[in-house]
C-alpha positions in Angstrom: 130.4 -22.2 55.6 132.4 -25.2 54.1 133.7 -22.7 51.5 134.9 -20.5 54.4 136.9 -23.0 55.9 138.5 -24.3 52.5 139.5 -20.6 51.9 140.9 -20.1 55.6 142.9 -23.3 55.1 144.5 -21.9 51.7 145.3 -18.6 53.5 146.7 -20.2 56.7 148.9 -22.6 54.3 150.1 -19.8 52.1 151.1 -18.3 55.2 153.1 -21.3 56.6 154.7 -21.4 53.1 155.8 -17.7 53.4 157.9 -19.1 56.5 160.7 -21.5 55.0 161.8 -23.5 57.2 165.8 -24.1 57.5 167.6 -25.6 54.8 170.7 -27.8 54.7 172.1 -25.0 52.6 171.5 -22.9 55.7 173.5 -25.0 57.6 176.4 -25.3 55.8 176.3 -21.5 54.7 177.1 -20.2 58.4 180.4 -19.8 59.9 182.1 -22.6 60.6 184.5 -23.1 63.6 188.0 -24.7 63.6 189.1 -27.2 65.7 193.3 -29.0 66.1 191.7 -32.3 66.9 187.9 -32.1 67.2 187.1 -33.4 71.1 183.8 -34.1 72.7 182.7 -30.8 74.5 182.5 -31.6 78.3 178.7 -31.1 78.9 175.7 -32.5 81.3 174.2 -33.6 78.0 174.1 -37.1 76.4 176.2 -37.7 73.5 175.8 -39.5 70.6 178.7 -40.3 68.0 177.5 -41.0 64.1 180.6 -42.2 62.7 181.6 -41.4 58.7 184.5 -42.3 56.3 187.2 -39.5 55.0 185.8 -38.5 51.9 182.0 -40.0 52.3 178.9 -39.1 53.5 177.8 -42.5 54.3 176.4 -43.4 57.8 178.7 -46.4 58.8 177.3 -46.1 62.4 174.9 -44.4 65.0 175.6 -44.8 69.0 172.3 -44.6 70.4 170.3 -44.5 67.5 167.0 -45.7 69.2 167.2 -43.5 72.1 167.8 -40.8 69.8 164.2 -40.5 68.5 162.4 -39.8 71.4 165.1 -37.1 72.7 165.4 -33.6 72.9 168.1 -32.5 71.0 170.3 -29.5 71.5 173.5 -29.0 69.2 174.8 -31.2 66.4 178.5 -31.1 65.6 179.4 -32.0 61.6 183.4 -32.5 61.9 185.5 -32.7 58.8 189.2 -32.3 58.5 191.0 -29.9 56.3 192.6 -31.8 53.6 192.7 -31.7 50.8 193.3 -27.9 51.5 192.6 -26.9 48.0 189.3 -28.9 47.7 185.7 -27.4 48.1 184.3 -30.0 50.0 181.0 -28.0 50.5 179.0 -30.3 48.8 180.3 -33.3 50.7 179.4 -31.9 53.5 175.9 -31.1 52.3 175.2 -34.4 52.0 176.4 -35.6 55.2 173.7 -33.4 56.4 171.5 -34.5 54.3 172.0 -38.6 55.3 171.4 -37.3 59.0 168.0 -37.3 58.5 167.6 -41.2 58.3 168.3 -40.6 61.9 165.6 -38.5 62.6 163.5 -36.4 59.7 163.0 -33.0 62.1 167.3 -32.4 61.9 167.8 -29.8 59.8 163.8 -28.3 60.0 163.8 -28.2 63.8 165.5 -25.0 64.4 165.5 -25.4 68.1 168.6 -27.7 67.6 172.0 -25.6 66.6 174.1 -26.5 64.3 178.0 -26.3 64.3 180.6 -27.0 61.4 184.0 -27.9 62.6 186.9 -27.9 60.7 189.7 -30.1 62.3 193.2 -28.4 61.2 195.8 -30.6 62.6 196.3 -32.9 59.3 198.9 -32.1 56.6 198.0 -35.1 54.3 195.5 -38.0 53.5 197.0 -40.4 56.0 196.7 -38.0 58.4 192.9 -36.7 57.6 191.8 -40.7 57.7 193.1 -41.1 60.7 190.7 -38.5 62.3 187.4 -38.1 63.2 185.0 -37.5 60.3 181.0 -37.9 60.8 178.8 -35.8 63.9 178.7 -36.0 67.4 174.7 -35.3 68.4 173.9 -33.6 71.9 170.9 -34.8 73.7 168.8 -34.3 76.9 168.6 -37.7 78.4 165.2 -39.1 78.3 163.5 -39.1 81.7 162.8 -42.0 83.1 162.7 -44.0 86.6 166.5 -45.3 86.3 167.4 -41.4 85.6 165.4 -40.6 88.7 166.9 -43.0 90.8 170.6 -42.2 89.5 169.7 -38.0 90.4 168.7 -38.9 93.9 171.8 -41.2 94.8 173.6 -38.3 93.6 172.1 -36.1 95.9 172.5 -38.5 98.9 175.9 -38.3 98.8 176.0 -34.8 99.3 177.9 -34.1 102.5 175.5 -34.5 105.7 176.7 -31.1 107.4 179.5 -28.9 108.1 182.1 -31.9 109.8 182.9 -31.9 106.3 184.9 -28.1 105.4 184.7 -27.0 102.5 187.8 -24.4 101.2 188.3 -22.3 97.6 190.4 -25.2 97.1 187.4 -27.7 97.3 185.5 -25.7 94.4 188.4 -26.6 91.9 186.4 -30.2 91.6 184.0 -27.6 89.0 186.4 -25.9 87.2 185.0 -27.4 84.3 181.4 -25.6 84.4 181.9 -23.4 87.9 178.3 -21.3 86.8 177.0 -20.9 90.2 180.5 -20.3 92.1 181.4 -18.0 89.1 178.0 -16.0 89.2 177.7 -15.6 93.4 181.5 -14.9 93.4 181.4 -12.1 91.1 177.7 -10.2 92.6 178.3 -11.2 96.5 174.5 -11.8 97.1 173.7 -11.4 100.7 171.3 -12.9 102.8 169.6 -14.3 99.4 166.0 -15.6 98.1 167.2 -18.2 95.9 164.8 -19.8 93.9 166.2 -23.4 92.1 165.2 -26.1 89.7 165.9 -29.4 91.2 164.6 -31.3 88.5 166.3 -34.0 86.5 169.9 -33.2 85.2 170.1 -30.2 87.7 172.1 -31.9 90.2 175.7 -30.6 88.7 174.2 -27.2 89.8 172.9 -27.8 92.9 176.0 -29.3 94.4 178.2 -26.4 93.4 175.1 -24.6 95.1 175.2 -26.9 98.2 179.5 -26.2 98.1 178.6 -22.4 98.2 176.5 -22.9 100.9 179.1 -24.4 103.3 181.8 -22.1 102.2 180.3 -18.9 102.4 176.6 -19.1 104.0 176.6 -21.6 106.5 176.0 -20.4 110.1 176.2 -16.3 108.9 174.1 -15.6 106.3 170.3 -16.3 106.1 169.1 -17.3 102.9 165.1 -17.8 101.7 165.4 -21.0 99.4 162.6 -22.1 97.2 163.2 -25.3 95.1 160.9 -26.5 92.9 160.3 -29.8 90.7 157.4 -29.4 88.8 155.0 -30.6 90.5 155.7 -33.5 92.7 155.9 -36.2 89.7 152.2 -35.6 89.0 151.1 -36.0 85.4 151.7 -33.9 82.6 148.2 -33.9 81.6 147.5 -32.7 84.8 149.9 -29.6 85.1 148.1 -26.5 85.1 149.7 -23.0 84.7 150.1 -21.5 88.3 148.9 -24.6 90.2 151.8 -27.2 88.8 152.9 -27.6 92.5 156.0 -29.2 94.0 157.3 -25.9 95.5 159.8 -26.7 98.7 160.9 -23.7 101.1 162.5 -22.9 104.1 164.6 -20.0 105.3 168.0 -21.0 107.2 171.4 -20.7 108.2 172.0 -24.3 108.7 173.2 -25.9 105.6 172.4 -29.1 107.0 168.1 -27.6 106.9 169.2 -27.1 103.4 170.4 -30.3 102.5 167.3 -32.0 103.8 165.4 -29.8 102.1 167.0 -30.5 98.9 166.7 -34.2 99.1 162.9 -33.5 99.9 162.2 -31.6 96.6 164.5 -34.4 94.4 162.5 -36.9 96.0 159.4 -37.0 93.5 161.8 -37.9 90.8 162.1 -36.7 87.2 159.2 -33.9 86.4 158.4 -35.9 82.8 158.2 -33.4 80.5 160.9 -30.4 79.5 158.9 -27.3 80.4 159.3 -26.4 84.0 157.1 -23.9 86.6 159.9 -21.6 87.0 157.3 -18.3 87.2 154.9 -20.1 90.0 158.0 -20.5 91.9 159.5 -17.3 92.0 155.5 -15.8 92.6 155.8 -18.4 95.6 158.6 -16.7 96.7 157.8 -13.5 96.3 154.3 -14.1 98.2 156.9 -16.1 101.3 159.1 -13.5 101.7 157.7 -10.0 100.8 160.3 -8.1 101.6 162.8 -9.6 99.8 164.4 -6.6 96.7 165.3 -9.1 94.6 165.4 -13.2 93.5 168.4 -15.0 92.0 166.3 -18.0 90.0 169.2 -20.9 89.4 167.4 -22.4 86.1 168.1 -25.1 83.4 168.7 -23.1 80.1 167.2 -26.2 78.4 163.5 -26.2 79.9 160.7 -23.9 78.3 159.7 -21.8 80.7 155.9 -23.2 81.4 154.1 -20.0 83.0 155.9 -17.7 81.0 152.6 -15.6 80.5 152.5 -15.0 84.6 155.5 -12.9 84.4 153.5 -9.9 84.7 153.0 -10.4 88.5 156.5 -10.4 89.5 156.9 -7.4 91.2 160.7 -7.8 92.0 164.1 -7.8 89.9 165.0 -11.7 88.8 168.8 -12.1 88.4 168.8 -15.5 86.1 171.8 -17.9 86.7 171.6 -19.4 83.7 173.1 -23.2 83.5 173.7 -25.3 80.7 174.4 -22.3 78.0 177.3 -24.3 75.8 175.6 -24.3 72.8 172.6 -21.8 73.0 170.4 -19.1 75.3 167.1 -19.7 75.9 165.7 -16.1 74.8 162.4 -16.7 77.5 165.3 -16.3 80.2 166.5 -13.1 78.7 163.1 -11.8 78.6 162.3 -12.4 82.2 165.1 -10.7 83.3 164.2 -7.6 81.2 160.7 -7.6 82.2 161.5 -7.4 85.8 164.1 -5.2 85.9 166.9 -8.2 86.5 169.5 -9.8 85.0 171.4 -13.0 83.5 174.3 -14.5 84.6 176.5 -17.3 83.0 180.1 -18.5 83.9 181.9 -15.4 82.2 179.4 -12.9 82.2 176.7 -10.4 83.5 174.1 -9.0 81.5 172.6 -6.5 83.8 170.8 -3.3 81.8 168.6 -5.2 80.0 165.7 -3.0 80.8 167.3 -0.2 79.8 167.5 -1.1 76.4 165.6 0.6 73.5 163.7 -0.7 70.7 165.7 -1.9 67.9 169.0 -1.5 70.0 171.1 -4.2 69.3 174.3 -5.9 71.9 176.1 -9.0 72.2 176.2 -11.6 75.4 177.8 -14.9 74.4 179.3 -14.0 71.4 175.7 -14.0 69.9 174.0 -11.0 68.4 170.7 -9.8 70.1 168.2 -7.2 68.9 165.2 -5.3 71.2 162.1 -6.6 68.3 158.7 -5.3 69.7 159.7 -5.1 73.0 161.5 -8.5 73.1 164.7 -9.6 73.4 165.4 -12.0 70.0 168.5 -13.2 68.2 169.4 -10.5 65.7 169.7 -12.8 62.2 171.1 -9.6 60.6 174.3 -9.6 61.8 176.6 -13.4 62.1 178.3 -14.0 65.3 182.1 -14.6 64.6 183.1 -17.7 66.0 
């Protein structure tokens, strides 16, 4: 038995080595992006600036370094200047990437962290280049703490209390930087919808848009089935079971005030604790409660894995996924949720509506990335480089 265990260990070890981890060379060799002057992206993520000097790989300072040890990092932008124009600085940038491991040792190997190499173009001489930013910007999900919960709940309490507040098309311009909910509803014109929405921490910007849209287009005119989920009503992560996590709240209404009341109840339990969410459990609850619904609109957090992904087989209606937080990457679980249910995926500017019709081996583009149907699943097509 001991010998068999040793053989099994060797076999598994060989298998693990066969799947090579991402390296600094892989990152540095990917297509670079170009910007006149780099500016931090306007997202709802936390940001940490890593400062370096022109022509140097030494890290001078790291903002919020202690916090970075425990958070989920989404994206890292390595930023440098296009000077000297004739000089190859690949090795310098590679060393900059390697030095980032002093911040956290998984920044290269962890492929759930996306990297971009950004070359700033607005410099014509060394003095100009030295004045520009060099280093990295790390985008991350803030740690879910009681302080974050309090901040989120305070924001929800500031939503319009009733329909005495008049919302117009002009009012929607406040969301111009990331109008994913507004744009998806405008393009698709869903009527009397059944909406399932994630109301865990970090989803406030998207639920605020939903509230404004309700006031503008649905209040007193359309009956909506609303199902909100918070991944367990604050229960400990250790007690969350697939299909039985709870924290699901629902109402059928034409009245904005009732929707707001449900929203405040759903968020009152605070942050969910971990990054996974019970999307499918909530969808199945909506399917059971509203059996005449022909489709379900899911307002989902792109950064959160689906805890109960294995239950997708029980969904009987198309799921229209409005995917929030897609600036840096796409969570393939939501593409496959849409494909398996005959549904669709919707982002700020794009609708992906024909996933179920795509054949094995077929490739397609979405959000400027290439995908392929492989073994019945949607996966990134790594053979085709996406143009930046």
